PDB file of N, CA, C and O in Angstrom:
ATOM      1  N   MET A   1     163.848 101.379  44.907  1.00  0.00           N
ATOM      2  CA  MET A   1     164.871 101.753  43.889  1.00  0.00           C
ATOM      3  C   MET A   1     164.496  99.966  42.743  1.00  0.00           C
ATOM      4  O   MET A   1     164.808  98.831  43.101  1.00  0.00           O
ATOM      5  N   PRO A   2     164.290 100.078  42.359  1.00  0.00           N
ATOM      6  CA  PRO A   2     163.563  99.289  41.086  1.00  0.00           C
ATOM      7  C   PRO A   2     164.354  97.832  41.306  1.00  0.00           C
ATOM      8  O   PRO A   2     164.373  97.707  42.530  1.00  0.00           O
ATOM      9  N   ASP A   3     165.101  96.519  40.640  1.00  0.00           N
ATOM     10  CA  ASP A   3     165.521  95.432  40.842  1.00  0.00           C
ATOM     11  C   ASP A   3     166.660  96.127  39.294  1.00  0.00           C
ATOM     12  O   ASP A   3     166.511  96.778  38.261  1.00  0.00           O
ATOM     13  N   PRO A   4     167.800  95.404  40.107  1.00  0.00           N
ATOM     14  CA  PRO A   4     168.405  95.971  38.225  1.00  0.00           C
ATOM     15  C   PRO A   4     168.674  95.035  37.656  1.00  0.00           C
ATOM     16  O   PRO A   4     169.427  94.942  36.687  1.00  0.00           O
ATOM     17  N   ARG A   5     167.941  94.015  38.324  1.00  0.00           N
ATOM     18  CA  ARG A   5     167.849  92.053  37.150  1.00  0.00           C
ATOM     19  C   ARG A   5     166.945  92.320  36.379  1.00  0.00           C
ATOM     20  O   ARG A   5     167.270  91.835  35.295  1.00  0.00           O
ATOM     21  N   ILE A   6     165.599  93.012  36.267  1.00  0.00           N
ATOM     22  CA  ILE A   6     164.444  93.551  35.714  1.00  0.00           C
ATOM     23  C   ILE A   6     164.693  94.859  34.977  1.00  0.00           C
ATOM     24  O   ILE A   6     164.988  94.938  33.785  1.00  0.00           O
ATOM     25  N   PHE A   7     164.561  95.749  35.716  1.00  0.00           N
ATOM     26  CA  PHE A   7     165.346  97.364  35.099  1.00  0.00           C
ATOM     27  C   PHE A   7     165.784  97.984  34.557  1.00  0.00           C
ATOM     28  O   PHE A   7     166.123  98.796  35.418  1.00  0.00           O
ATOM     29  N   PRO A   8     166.303  98.541  33.233  1.00  0.00           N
ATOM     30  CA  PRO A   8     165.583  99.121  32.559  1.00  0.00           C
ATOM     31  C   PRO A   8     165.551  97.059  31.232  1.00  0.00           C
ATOM     32  O   PRO A   8     166.446  96.372  30.739  1.00  0.00           O
ATOM     33  N   ILE A   9     164.287  96.979  31.252  1.00  0.00           N
ATOM     34  CA  ILE A   9     164.283  95.373  30.243  1.00  0.00           C
ATOM     35  C   ILE A   9     164.408  96.514  28.451  1.00  0.00           C
ATOM     36  O   ILE A   9     163.711  97.477  28.133  1.00  0.00           O
ATOM     37  N   VAL A  10     165.488  95.892  27.718  1.00  0.00           N
ATOM     38  CA  VAL A  10     165.850  96.837  26.703  1.00  0.00           C
ATOM     39  C   VAL A  10     165.681  96.527  25.521  1.00  0.00           C
ATOM     40  O   VAL A  10     165.916  97.268  24.567  1.00  0.00           O
ATOM     41  N   SER A  11     164.938  94.560  25.425  1.00  0.00           N
ATOM     42  CA  SER A  11     164.357  94.432  24.240  1.00  0.00           C
ATOM     43  C   SER A  11     163.518  92.635  25.004  1.00  0.00           C
ATOM     44  O   SER A  11     164.087  91.897  25.809  1.00  0.00           O
ATOM     45  N   ILE A  12     162.105  92.409  24.396  1.00  0.00           N
ATOM     46  CA  ILE A  12     161.516  91.759  24.173  1.00  0.00           C
ATOM     47  C   ILE A  12     161.411  91.261  22.612  1.00  0.00           C
ATOM     48  O   ILE A  12     161.313  91.937  21.588  1.00  0.00           O
ATOM     49  N   GLU A  13     161.464  89.887  22.789  1.00  0.00           N
ATOM     50  CA  GLU A  13     161.251  88.792  21.683  1.00  0.00           C
ATOM     51  C   GLU A  13     160.658  88.436  21.659  1.00  0.00           C
ATOM     52  O   GLU A  13     160.487  87.770  22.679  1.00  0.00           O
ATOM     53  N   ASN A  14     159.443  88.305  20.521  1.00  0.00           N
ATOM     54  CA  ASN A  14     158.096  87.630  20.842  1.00  0.00           C
ATOM     55  C   ASN A  14     158.102  86.785  19.732  1.00  0.00           C
ATOM     56  O   ASN A  14     158.023  87.399  18.668  1.00  0.00           O
ATOM     57  N   THR A  15     158.180  85.396  19.629  1.00  0.00           N
ATOM     58  CA  THR A  15     158.706  83.669  18.863  1.00  0.00           C
ATOM     59  C   THR A  15     157.406  83.124  19.175  1.00  0.00           C
ATOM     60  O   THR A  15     156.426  83.627  19.726  1.00  0.00           O
ATOM     61  N   PHE A  16     157.627  81.967  18.690  1.00  0.00           N
ATOM     62  CA  PHE A  16     157.287  80.241  19.241  1.00  0.00           C
ATOM     63  C   PHE A  16     158.184  79.336  18.678  1.00  0.00           C
ATOM     64  O   PHE A  16     158.927  79.511  17.712  1.00  0.00           O
ATOM     65  N   ALA A  17     158.020  78.220  19.471  1.00  0.00           N
ATOM     66  CA  ALA A  17     158.526  77.164  18.397  1.00  0.00           C
ATOM     67  C   ALA A  17     157.163  76.161  18.901  1.00  0.00           C
ATOM     68  O   ALA A  17     156.137  76.186  19.581  1.00  0.00           O
ATOM     69  N   THR A  18     158.271  74.997  17.727  1.00  0.00           N
ATOM     70  CA  THR A  18     157.318  73.935  17.617  1.00  0.00           C
ATOM     71  C   THR A  18     157.491  72.790  18.747  1.00  0.00           C
ATOM     72  O   THR A  18     158.593  72.277  18.941  1.00  0.00           O
ATOM     73  N   VAL A  19     156.642  72.514  19.291  1.00  0.00           N
ATOM     74  CA  VAL A  19     156.737  71.101  20.883  1.00  0.00           C
ATOM     75  C   VAL A  19     156.704  69.665  20.104  1.00  0.00           C
ATOM     76  O   VAL A  19     155.699  69.140  19.624  1.00  0.00           O
ATOM     77  N   ASN A  20     157.917  69.197  20.091  1.00  0.00           N
ATOM     78  CA  ASN A  20     157.532  67.556  19.595  1.00  0.00           C
ATOM     79  C   ASN A  20     157.111  66.632  21.105  1.00  0.00           C
ATOM     80  O   ASN A  20     156.662  66.900  22.220  1.00  0.00           O
ATOM     81  N   ALA A  21     157.678  65.111  20.166  1.00  0.00           N
ATOM     82  CA  ALA A  21     157.387  64.339  20.836  1.00  0.00           C
ATOM     83  C   ALA A  21     158.343  64.137  21.825  1.00  0.00           C
ATOM     84  O   ALA A  21     158.215  63.706  22.971  1.00  0.00           O
ATOM     85  N   VAL A  22     159.293  64.504  21.225  1.00  0.00           N
ATOM     86  CA  VAL A  22     160.520  63.999  21.671  1.00  0.00           C
ATOM     87  C   VAL A  22     161.329  65.460  22.489  1.00  0.00           C
ATOM     88  O   VAL A  22     160.721  66.468  22.129  1.00  0.00           O
ATOM     89  N   SER A  23     162.277  65.744  23.274  1.00  0.00           N
ATOM     90  CA  SER A  23     162.482  67.065  23.715  1.00  0.00           C
ATOM     91  C   SER A  23     163.013  67.487  23.112  1.00  0.00           C
ATOM     92  O   SER A  23     163.975  67.016  22.506  1.00  0.00           O
ATOM     93  N   THR A  24     162.291  69.219  23.024  1.00  0.00           N
ATOM     94  CA  THR A  24     162.928  70.152  21.960  1.00  0.00           C
ATOM     95  C   THR A  24     163.231  71.270  22.400  1.00  0.00           C
ATOM     96  O   THR A  24     162.520  71.815  23.243  1.00  0.00           O
ATOM     97  N   LEU A  25     164.709  72.027  21.766  1.00  0.00           N
ATOM     98  CA  LEU A  25     165.347  72.862  22.457  1.00  0.00           C
ATOM     99  C   LEU A  25     164.048  74.321  21.918  1.00  0.00           C
ATOM    100  O   LEU A  25     163.782  74.541  20.737  1.00  0.00           O
ATOM    101  N   VAL A  26     163.477  75.061  23.021  1.00  0.00           N
ATOM    102  CA  VAL A  26     162.886  75.514  23.191  1.00  0.00           C
ATOM    103  C   VAL A  26     163.382  77.488  23.313  1.00  0.00           C
ATOM    104  O   VAL A  26     162.800  78.503  22.928  1.00  0.00           O
ATOM    105  N   ARG A  27     164.459  77.297  23.901  1.00  0.00           N
ATOM    106  CA  ARG A  27     164.897  78.584  24.465  1.00  0.00           C
ATOM    107  C   ARG A  27     166.213  78.368  25.025  1.00  0.00           C
ATOM    108  O   ARG A  27     166.457  77.785  26.081  1.00  0.00           O
ATOM    109  N   ALA A  28     167.370  79.100  23.902  1.00  0.00           N
ATOM    110  CA  ALA A  28     168.451  79.580  24.235  1.00  0.00           C
ATOM    111  C   ALA A  28     169.029  79.830  26.029  1.00  0.00           C
ATOM    112  O   ALA A  28     168.551  80.330  27.047  1.00  0.00           O
ATOM    113  N   GLU A  29     170.089  79.266  25.701  1.00  0.00           N
ATOM    114  CA  GLU A  29     170.459  80.035  27.132  1.00  0.00           C
ATOM    115  C   GLU A  29     170.828  81.735  27.128  1.00  0.00           C
ATOM    116  O   GLU A  29     171.976  81.883  26.708  1.00  0.00           O
ATOM    117  N   ASN A  30     170.355  82.680  27.381  1.00  0.00           N
ATOM    118  CA  ASN A  30     170.287  83.971  27.502  1.00  0.00           C
ATOM    119  C   ASN A  30     170.985  84.833  29.159  1.00  0.00           C
ATOM    120  O   ASN A  30     170.055  85.325  29.799  1.00  0.00           O
ATOM    121  N   LYS A  31     172.193  85.008  29.739  1.00  0.00           N
ATOM    122  CA  LYS A  31     171.971  85.548  30.254  1.00  0.00           C
ATOM    123  C   LYS A  31     171.517  86.475  31.006  1.00  0.00           C
ATOM    124  O   LYS A  31     171.688  86.435  32.224  1.00  0.00           O
ATOM    125  N   ARG A  32     170.751  87.631  30.291  1.00  0.00           N
ATOM    126  CA  ARG A  32     170.391  88.578  29.735  1.00  0.00           C
ATOM    127  C   ARG A  32     168.417  88.289  29.936  1.00  0.00           C
ATOM    128  O   ARG A  32     167.585  89.098  29.527  1.00  0.00           O
ATOM    129  N   ARG A  33     168.130  87.174  30.535  1.00  0.00           N
ATOM    130  CA  ARG A  33     166.371  87.335  30.973  1.00  0.00           C
ATOM    131  C   ARG A  33     166.415  87.679  31.817  1.00  0.00           C
ATOM    132  O   ARG A  33     167.366  87.476  32.572  1.00  0.00           O
ATOM    133  N   VAL A  34     165.222  88.494  32.153  1.00  0.00           N
ATOM    134  CA  VAL A  34     164.804  88.695  32.659  1.00  0.00           C
ATOM    135  C   VAL A  34     163.079  88.159  33.032  1.00  0.00           C
ATOM    136  O   VAL A  34     162.535  88.140  34.136  1.00  0.00           O
ATOM    137  N   PHE A  35     162.908  88.040  32.632  1.00  0.00           N
ATOM    138  CA  PHE A  35     161.680  87.081  32.023  1.00  0.00           C
ATOM    139  C   PHE A  35     161.769  86.305  30.958  1.00  0.00           C
ATOM    140  O   PHE A  35     162.722  86.396  30.185  1.00  0.00           O
ATOM    141  N   CYS A  36     160.706  85.383  30.781  1.00  0.00           N
ATOM    142  CA  CYS A  36     160.152  84.486  29.828  1.00  0.00           C
ATOM    143  C   CYS A  36     158.811  83.520  30.080  1.00  0.00           C
ATOM    144  O   CYS A  36     158.614  82.610  30.885  1.00  0.00           O
ATOM    145  N   GLN A  37     157.841  84.209  28.873  1.00  0.00           N
ATOM    146  CA  GLN A  37     156.829  83.377  29.330  1.00  0.00           C
ATOM    147  C   GLN A  37     156.251  82.598  27.679  1.00  0.00           C
ATOM    148  O   GLN A  37     156.249  82.819  26.468  1.00  0.00           O
ATOM    149  N   PHE A  38     155.919  81.834  28.447  1.00  0.00           N
ATOM    150  CA  PHE A  38     155.281  80.388  27.118  1.00  0.00           C
ATOM    151  C   PHE A  38     153.428  80.167  27.466  1.00  0.00           C
ATOM    152  O   PHE A  38     152.854  79.777  28.483  1.00  0.00           O
ATOM    153  N   VAL A  39     153.046  80.489  26.496  1.00  0.00           N
ATOM    154  CA  VAL A  39     151.279  80.261  26.056  1.00  0.00           C
ATOM    155  C   VAL A  39     151.404  78.816  25.254  1.00  0.00           C
ATOM    156  O   VAL A  39     152.230  78.534  24.385  1.00  0.00           O
ATOM    157  N   ASN A  40     150.304  77.944  25.817  1.00  0.00           N
ATOM    158  CA  ASN A  40     150.443  76.809  24.866  1.00  0.00           C
ATOM    159  C   ASN A  40     148.912  76.790  24.686  1.00  0.00           C
ATOM    160  O   ASN A  40     147.931  76.542  25.387  1.00  0.00           O
ATOM    161  N   THR A  41     149.216  77.246  23.169  1.00  0.00           N
ATOM    162  CA  THR A  41     147.838  77.756  22.508  1.00  0.00           C
ATOM    163  C   THR A  41     147.808  76.516  21.532  1.00  0.00           C
ATOM    164  O   THR A  41     147.339  76.651  20.402  1.00  0.00           O
ATOM    165  N   GLY A  42     148.434  75.004  22.080  1.00  0.00           N
ATOM    166  CA  GLY A  42     147.787  73.293  21.262  1.00  0.00           C
ATOM    167  C   GLY A  42     147.019  72.899  22.406  1.00  0.00           C
ATOM    168  O   GLY A  42     146.670  73.578  23.372  1.00  0.00           O
ATOM    169  N   ASP A  43     146.811  71.699  22.146  1.00  0.00           N
ATOM    170  CA  ASP A  43     145.332  71.447  22.785  1.00  0.00           C
ATOM    171  C   ASP A  43     145.671  70.313  23.638  1.00  0.00           C
ATOM    172  O   ASP A  43     144.702  69.815  24.211  1.00  0.00           O
ATOM    173  N   GLU A  44     146.706  69.831  23.842  1.00  0.00           N
ATOM    174  CA  GLU A  44     147.420  69.212  25.081  1.00  0.00           C
ATOM    175  C   GLU A  44     148.675  69.986  25.756  1.00  0.00           C
ATOM    176  O   GLU A  44     149.389  70.962  25.523  1.00  0.00           O
ATOM    177  N   VAL A  45     148.519  68.961  26.738  1.00  0.00           N
ATOM    178  CA  VAL A  45     149.733  69.425  27.876  1.00  0.00           C
ATOM    179  C   VAL A  45     150.902  69.471  27.513  1.00  0.00           C
ATOM    180  O   VAL A  45     151.466  68.421  27.205  1.00  0.00           O
ATOM    181  N   CYS A  46     151.797  71.103  27.436  1.00  0.00           N
ATOM    182  CA  CYS A  46     153.180  70.620  27.179  1.00  0.00           C
ATOM    183  C   CYS A  46     153.962  70.997  28.682  1.00  0.00           C
ATOM    184  O   CYS A  46     153.714  71.917  29.462  1.00  0.00           O
ATOM    185  N   TYR A  47     154.795  70.130  28.746  1.00  0.00           N
ATOM    186  CA  TYR A  47     155.664  70.260  29.769  1.00  0.00           C
ATOM    187  C   TYR A  47     157.428  71.022  29.436  1.00  0.00           C
ATOM    188  O   TYR A  47     158.097  70.899  28.410  1.00  0.00           O
ATOM    189  N   LEU A  48     157.810  71.856  30.825  1.00  0.00           N
ATOM    190  CA  LEU A  48     159.263  72.320  30.134  1.00  0.00           C
ATOM    191  C   LEU A  48     159.746  72.121  31.275  1.00  0.00           C
ATOM    192  O   LEU A  48     159.164  72.105  32.360  1.00  0.00           O
ATOM    193  N   ALA A  49     161.192  71.913  30.952  1.00  0.00           N
ATOM    194  CA  ALA A  49     162.601  71.641  31.765  1.00  0.00           C
ATOM    195  C   ALA A  49     164.009  72.404  31.480  1.00  0.00           C
ATOM    196  O   ALA A  49     164.672  72.338  30.445  1.00  0.00           O
ATOM    197  N   GLU A  50     164.346  73.267  32.853  1.00  0.00           N
ATOM    198  CA  GLU A  50     165.650  74.180  32.820  1.00  0.00           C
ATOM    199  C   GLU A  50     166.789  73.778  32.817  1.00  0.00           C
ATOM    200  O   GLU A  50     167.451  73.806  33.854  1.00  0.00           O
ATOM    201  N   GLY A  51     167.416  73.188  31.361  1.00  0.00           N
ATOM    202  CA  GLY A  51     168.599  73.223  31.817  1.00  0.00           C
ATOM    203  C   GLY A  51     169.205  71.667  31.267  1.00  0.00           C
ATOM    204  O   GLY A  51     170.404  71.411  31.157  1.00  0.00           O
ATOM    205  N   ASN A  52     167.898  70.561  30.907  1.00  0.00           N
ATOM    206  CA  ASN A  52     168.369  69.277  30.782  1.00  0.00           C
ATOM    207  C   ASN A  52     166.911  68.767  29.505  1.00  0.00           C
ATOM    208  O   ASN A  52     166.309  69.570  28.793  1.00  0.00           O
ATOM    209  N   ALA A  53     166.760  67.808  29.538  1.00  0.00           N
ATOM    210  CA  ALA A  53     165.800  67.387  28.546  1.00  0.00           C
ATOM    211  C   ALA A  53     164.182  67.256  29.127  1.00  0.00           C
ATOM    212  O   ALA A  53     163.838  66.851  30.237  1.00  0.00           O
ATOM    213  N   ALA A  54     163.428  67.671  28.156  1.00  0.00           N
ATOM    214  CA  ALA A  54     162.218  67.765  28.718  1.00  0.00           C
ATOM    215  C   ALA A  54     161.598  65.848  28.807  1.00  0.00           C
ATOM    216  O   ALA A  54     162.046  64.992  28.043  1.00  0.00           O
ATOM    217  N   VAL A  55     160.461  65.537  29.969  1.00  0.00           N
ATOM    218  CA  VAL A  55     159.945  64.283  29.967  1.00  0.00           C
ATOM    219  C   VAL A  55     158.226  64.239  30.093  1.00  0.00           C
ATOM    220  O   VAL A  55     157.542  64.755  30.977  1.00  0.00           O
ATOM    221  N   ILE A  56     157.918  63.702  29.288  1.00  0.00           N
ATOM    222  CA  ILE A  56     156.526  63.528  29.809  1.00  0.00           C
ATOM    223  C   ILE A  56     156.384  63.382  31.434  1.00  0.00           C
ATOM    224  O   ILE A  56     156.911  62.782  32.370  1.00  0.00           O
ATOM    225  N   GLY A  57     155.241  64.399  31.144  1.00  0.00           N
ATOM    226  CA  GLY A  57     155.312  64.338  33.157  1.00  0.00           C
ATOM    227  C   GLY A  57     155.686  64.485  33.707  1.00  0.00           C
ATOM    228  O   GLY A  57     155.258  64.156  34.813  1.00  0.00           O
ATOM    229  N   SER A  58     156.868  65.122  33.579  1.00  0.00           N
ATOM    230  CA  SER A  58     158.137  66.311  34.498  1.00  0.00           C
ATOM    231  C   SER A  58     157.997  67.432  34.660  1.00  0.00           C
ATOM    232  O   SER A  58     157.062  67.975  34.073  1.00  0.00           O
ATOM    233  N   GLY A  59     158.550  67.930  35.204  1.00  0.00           N
ATOM    234  CA  GLY A  59     159.249  69.716  35.268  1.00  0.00           C
ATOM    235  C   GLY A  59     157.812  69.944  35.604  1.00  0.00           C
ATOM    236  O   GLY A  59     157.131  69.172  36.279  1.00  0.00           O
ATOM    237  N   ASP A  60     157.197  71.655  34.803  1.00  0.00           N
ATOM    238  CA  ASP A  60     157.144  72.560  34.176  1.00  0.00           C
ATOM    239  C   ASP A  60     155.582  72.109  33.844  1.00  0.00           C
ATOM    240  O   ASP A  60     155.716  71.727  32.681  1.00  0.00           O
ATOM    241  N   ALA A  61     154.300  71.941  34.141  1.00  0.00           N
ATOM    242  CA  ALA A  61     153.828  71.651  32.783  1.00  0.00           C
ATOM    243  C   ALA A  61     152.655  72.815  32.621  1.00  0.00           C
ATOM    244  O   ALA A  61     152.134  73.303  33.624  1.00  0.00           O
ATOM    245  N   VAL A  62     152.228  73.280  31.090  1.00  0.00           N
ATOM    246  CA  VAL A  62     151.561  74.253  31.064  1.00  0.00           C
ATOM    247  C   VAL A  62     150.445  73.209  30.141  1.00  0.00           C
ATOM    248  O   VAL A  62     150.700  72.208  29.471  1.00  0.00           O
ATOM    249  N   TYR A  63     149.337  73.791  30.375  1.00  0.00           N
ATOM    250  CA  TYR A  63     148.124  72.935  30.068  1.00  0.00           C
ATOM    251  C   TYR A  63     147.528  74.161  29.003  1.00  0.00           C
ATOM    252  O   TYR A  63     147.530  75.390  29.078  1.00  0.00           O
ATOM    253  N   PRO A  64     146.980  73.107  27.896  1.00  0.00           N
ATOM    254  CA  PRO A  64     146.094  73.907  27.074  1.00  0.00           C
ATOM    255  C   PRO A  64     145.670  75.445  26.924  1.00  0.00           C
ATOM    256  O   PRO A  64     144.969  75.636  27.917  1.00  0.00           O
ATOM    257  N   SER A  65     145.708  76.159  26.490  1.00  0.00           N
ATOM    258  CA  SER A  65     145.449  78.074  26.855  1.00  0.00           C
ATOM    259  C   SER A  65     146.680  78.556  28.106  1.00  0.00           C
ATOM    260  O   SER A  65     147.036  79.718  28.297  1.00  0.00           O
ATOM    261  N   GLY A  66     147.110  77.526  28.745  1.00  0.00           N
ATOM    262  CA  GLY A  66     148.014  77.739  29.702  1.00  0.00           C
ATOM    263  C   GLY A  66     149.238  78.708  29.622  1.00  0.00           C
ATOM    264  O   GLY A  66     149.876  79.026  28.618  1.00  0.00           O
ATOM    265  N   VAL A  67     149.389  79.046  30.730  1.00  0.00           N
ATOM    266  CA  VAL A  67     150.781  80.094  30.557  1.00  0.00           C
ATOM    267  C   VAL A  67     152.035  79.579  31.735  1.00  0.00           C
ATOM    268  O   VAL A  67     151.834  79.512  32.948  1.00  0.00           O
ATOM    269  N   GLY A  68     153.309  79.255  31.060  1.00  0.00           N
ATOM    270  CA  GLY A  68     154.145  78.885  31.939  1.00  0.00           C
ATOM    271  C   GLY A  68     155.481  80.475  32.211  1.00  0.00           C
ATOM    272  O   GLY A  68     156.076  81.118  31.346  1.00  0.00           O
ATOM    273  N   ARG A  69     155.512  80.596  33.475  1.00  0.00           N
ATOM    274  CA  ARG A  69     156.518  81.870  33.369  1.00  0.00           C
ATOM    275  C   ARG A  69     158.018  81.453  34.221  1.00  0.00           C
ATOM    276  O   ARG A  69     158.134  80.579  35.080  1.00  0.00           O
ATOM    277  N   ILE A  70     158.964  82.257  33.754  1.00  0.00           N
ATOM    278  CA  ILE A  70     160.228  82.646  34.441  1.00  0.00           C
ATOM    279  C   ILE A  70     160.482  83.888  34.676  1.00  0.00           C
ATOM    280  O   ILE A  70     160.446  84.643  33.705  1.00  0.00           O
ATOM    281  N   GLU A  71     160.786  84.412  35.920  1.00  0.00           N
ATOM    282  CA  GLU A  71     160.435  85.586  36.513  1.00  0.00           C
ATOM    283  C   GLU A  71     161.567  85.635  37.528  1.00  0.00           C
ATOM    284  O   GLU A  71     162.325  84.727  37.868  1.00  0.00           O
ATOM    285  N   THR A  72     161.508  86.978  37.961  1.00  0.00           N
ATOM    286  CA  THR A  72     162.788  87.304  38.720  1.00  0.00           C
ATOM    287  C   THR A  72     162.959  86.525  40.121  1.00  0.00           C
ATOM    288  O   THR A  72     163.950  86.418  40.844  1.00  0.00           O
ATOM    289  N   ASP A  73     161.691  86.035  40.251  1.00  0.00           N
ATOM    290  CA  ASP A  73     161.960  85.145  41.420  1.00  0.00           C
ATOM    291  C   ASP A  73     162.073  83.388  41.584  1.00  0.00           C
ATOM    292  O   ASP A  73     162.168  82.676  42.583  1.00  0.00           O
ATOM    293  N   ASN A  74     162.016  83.080  40.141  1.00  0.00           N
ATOM    294  CA  ASN A  74     162.445  81.924  39.746  1.00  0.00           C
ATOM    295  C   ASN A  74     163.155  81.984  38.588  1.00  0.00           C
ATOM    296  O   ASN A  74     162.855  81.251  37.646  1.00  0.00           O
ATOM    297  N   MET A  75     164.473  83.114  38.503  1.00  0.00           N
ATOM    298  CA  MET A  75     165.194  83.284  36.923  1.00  0.00           C
ATOM    299  C   MET A  75     165.757  81.959  37.139  1.00  0.00           C
ATOM    300  O   MET A  75     165.894  81.362  38.207  1.00  0.00           O
ATOM    301  N   PHE A  76     166.087  81.562  35.861  1.00  0.00           N
ATOM    302  CA  PHE A  76     166.834  80.505  34.938  1.00  0.00           C
ATOM    303  C   PHE A  76     167.570  80.733  33.902  1.00  0.00           C
ATOM    304  O   PHE A  76     167.167  79.935  33.056  1.00  0.00           O
ATOM    305  N   ASP A  77     168.403  81.344  33.467  1.00  0.00           N
ATOM    306  CA  ASP A  77     169.050  81.783  32.010  1.00  0.00           C
ATOM    307  C   ASP A  77     169.839  81.250  30.984  1.00  0.00           C
ATOM    308  O   ASP A  77     170.458  81.620  29.986  1.00  0.00           O
ATOM    309  N   GLY A  78     169.479  79.859  31.852  1.00  0.00           N
ATOM    310  CA  GLY A  78     170.192  78.397  30.120  1.00  0.00           C
ATOM    311  C   GLY A  78     168.779  77.990  29.971  1.00  0.00           C
ATOM    312  O   GLY A  78     167.662  78.302  30.382  1.00  0.00           O
ATOM    313  N   GLU A  79     169.454  77.006  29.061  1.00  0.00           N
ATOM    314  CA  GLU A  79     168.390  76.350  27.851  1.00  0.00           C
ATOM    315  C   GLU A  79     167.337  76.093  28.675  1.00  0.00           C
ATOM    316  O   GLU A  79     167.495  75.956  29.888  1.00  0.00           O
ATOM    317  N   ILE A  80     165.798  75.978  27.894  1.00  0.00           N
ATOM    318  CA  ILE A  80     165.084  75.501  28.090  1.00  0.00           C
ATOM    319  C   ILE A  80     164.203  74.587  27.077  1.00  0.00           C
ATOM    320  O   ILE A  80     163.957  75.074  25.974  1.00  0.00           O
ATOM    321  N   TYR A  81     163.620  73.037  27.445  1.00  0.00           N
ATOM    322  CA  TYR A  81     163.162  72.305  26.624  1.00  0.00           C
ATOM    323  C   TYR A  81     161.791  72.503  26.654  1.00  0.00           C
ATOM    324  O   TYR A  81     161.261  73.452  27.231  1.00  0.00           O
ATOM    325  N   ALA A  82     161.036  71.394  25.881  1.00  0.00           N
ATOM    326  CA  ALA A  82     159.850  71.249  26.362  1.00  0.00           C
ATOM    327  C   ALA A  82     159.366  69.979  25.229  1.00  0.00           C
ATOM    328  O   ALA A  82     159.880  69.719  24.141  1.00  0.00           O
ATOM    329  N   ILE A  83     158.082  69.245  25.976  1.00  0.00           N
ATOM    330  CA  ILE A  83     158.318  67.935  25.144  1.00  0.00           C
ATOM    331  C   ILE A  83     156.486  68.241  25.438  1.00  0.00           C
ATOM    332  O   ILE A  83     155.903  68.754  26.393  1.00  0.00           O
ATOM    333  N   CYS A  84     156.023  67.701  24.233  1.00  0.00           N
ATOM    334  CA  CYS A  84     154.521  66.899  24.595  1.00  0.00           C
ATOM    335  C   CYS A  84     154.072  65.615  23.812  1.00  0.00           C
ATOM    336  O   CYS A  84     154.917  64.984  23.177  1.00  0.00           O
ATOM    337  N   GLU A  85     152.497  65.131  23.849  1.00  0.00           N
ATOM    338  CA  GLU A  85     152.937  63.315  23.576  1.00  0.00           C
ATOM    339  C   GLU A  85     152.830  63.510  22.238  1.00  0.00           C
ATOM    340  O   GLU A  85     153.046  62.520  21.538  1.00  0.00           O
ATOM    341  N   SER A  86     152.530  64.614  21.659  1.00  0.00           N
ATOM    342  CA  SER A  86     151.992  63.383  20.106  1.00  0.00           C
ATOM    343  C   SER A  86     152.435  64.494  19.280  1.00  0.00           C
ATOM    344  O   SER A  86     151.832  64.481  18.207  1.00  0.00           O
ATOM    345  N   GLY A  87     153.631  65.874  19.425  1.00  0.00           N
ATOM    346  CA  GLY A  87     154.314  66.611  18.691  1.00  0.00           C
ATOM    347  C   GLY A  87     153.605  67.745  17.973  1.00  0.00           C
ATOM    348  O   GLY A  87     152.378  67.641  17.936  1.00  0.00           O
ATOM    349  N   GLY A  88     153.953  68.426  17.603  1.00  0.00           N
ATOM    350  CA  GLY A  88     153.451  69.649  16.464  1.00  0.00           C
ATOM    351  C   GLY A  88     152.807  70.797  17.404  1.00  0.00           C
ATOM    352  O   GLY A  88     152.316  71.824  16.936  1.00  0.00           O
ATOM    353  N   LEU A  89     152.876  70.468  18.941  1.00  0.00           N
ATOM    354  CA  LEU A  89     152.226  71.673  19.894  1.00  0.00           C
ATOM    355  C   LEU A  89     152.589  73.082  19.624  1.00  0.00           C
ATOM    356  O   LEU A  89     153.802  73.293  19.655  1.00  0.00           O
ATOM    357  N   ASN A  90     151.847  74.074  19.372  1.00  0.00           N
ATOM    358  CA  ASN A  90     152.651  75.856  19.098  1.00  0.00           C
ATOM    359  C   ASN A  90     152.990  76.313  20.629  1.00  0.00           C
ATOM    360  O   ASN A  90     152.313  76.394  21.653  1.00  0.00           O
ATOM    361  N   LEU A  91     153.977  76.503  20.395  1.00  0.00           N
ATOM    362  CA  LEU A  91     154.175  77.303  22.368  1.00  0.00           C
ATOM    363  C   LEU A  91     154.661  78.927  21.265  1.00  0.00           C
ATOM    364  O   LEU A  91     155.347  78.966  20.243  1.00  0.00           O
ATOM    365  N   SER A  92     154.016  79.987  21.965  1.00  0.00           N
ATOM    366  CA  SER A  92     154.248  81.409  22.332  1.00  0.00           C
ATOM    367  C   SER A  92     155.154  81.492  23.055  1.00  0.00           C
ATOM    368  O   SER A  92     155.550  80.677  23.888  1.00  0.00           O
ATOM    369  N   ILE A  93     155.536  82.460  22.793  1.00  0.00           N
ATOM    370  CA  ILE A  93     156.666  82.968  24.140  1.00  0.00           C
ATOM    371  C   ILE A  93     157.644  84.047  23.319  1.00  0.00           C
ATOM    372  O   ILE A  93     158.167  84.128  22.207  1.00  0.00           O
ATOM    373  N   SER A  94     157.534  85.139  25.050  1.00  0.00           N
ATOM    374  CA  SER A  94     157.817  85.802  25.046  1.00  0.00           C
ATOM    375  C   SER A  94     159.115  86.607  25.929  1.00  0.00           C
ATOM    376  O   SER A  94     158.996  87.207  26.998  1.00  0.00           O
ATOM    377  N   GLU A  95     160.190  86.436  25.232  1.00  0.00           N
ATOM    378  CA  GLU A  95     160.965  86.716  26.154  1.00  0.00           C
ATOM    379  C   GLU A  95     161.823  88.369  26.272  1.00  0.00           C
ATOM    380  O   GLU A  95     162.078  89.177  25.378  1.00  0.00           O
ATOM    381  N   GLY A  96     162.075  88.413  27.611  1.00  0.00           N
ATOM    382  CA  GLY A  96     162.710  90.030  28.155  1.00  0.00           C
ATOM    383  C   GLY A  96     164.411  89.817  28.286  1.00  0.00           C
ATOM    384  O   GLY A  96     165.087  88.845  28.624  1.00  0.00           O
ATOM    385  N   SER A  97     164.674  90.852  27.964  1.00  0.00           N
ATOM    386  CA  SER A  97     165.867  90.915  27.866  1.00  0.00           C
ATOM    387  C   SER A  97     166.356  92.278  28.510  1.00  0.00           C
ATOM    388  O   SER A  97     165.731  93.330  28.374  1.00  0.00           O
ATOM    389  N   ASN A  98     168.178  92.084  29.613  1.00  0.00           N
ATOM    390  CA  ASN A  98     167.724  93.342  29.918  1.00  0.00           C
ATOM    391  C   ASN A  98     169.659  94.082  29.037  1.00  0.00           C
ATOM    392  O   ASN A  98     169.901  95.289  29.004  1.00  0.00           O
TER     393      ASN A  98
END
């Protein structure tokens, strides 16, 4: 039987966030989130934090051209923050909800 936390995915939002040199909210809380993918299209490391302010060198590091994912094995439905050293980094985001 398919995992009811995932199927069906009824909507996918494709968006982006500009990550600053201070902690930046990149995704609001979403109780219906079943996955969230972050693609670092910038030229420096971006750090993600779940539920609290992002800090350089802490949390989930997403390297340039790298991908960070939140899925059912590490699902978090709260706010997600990001930070980078210089600011102005583009983070492409896809979030699926059921």
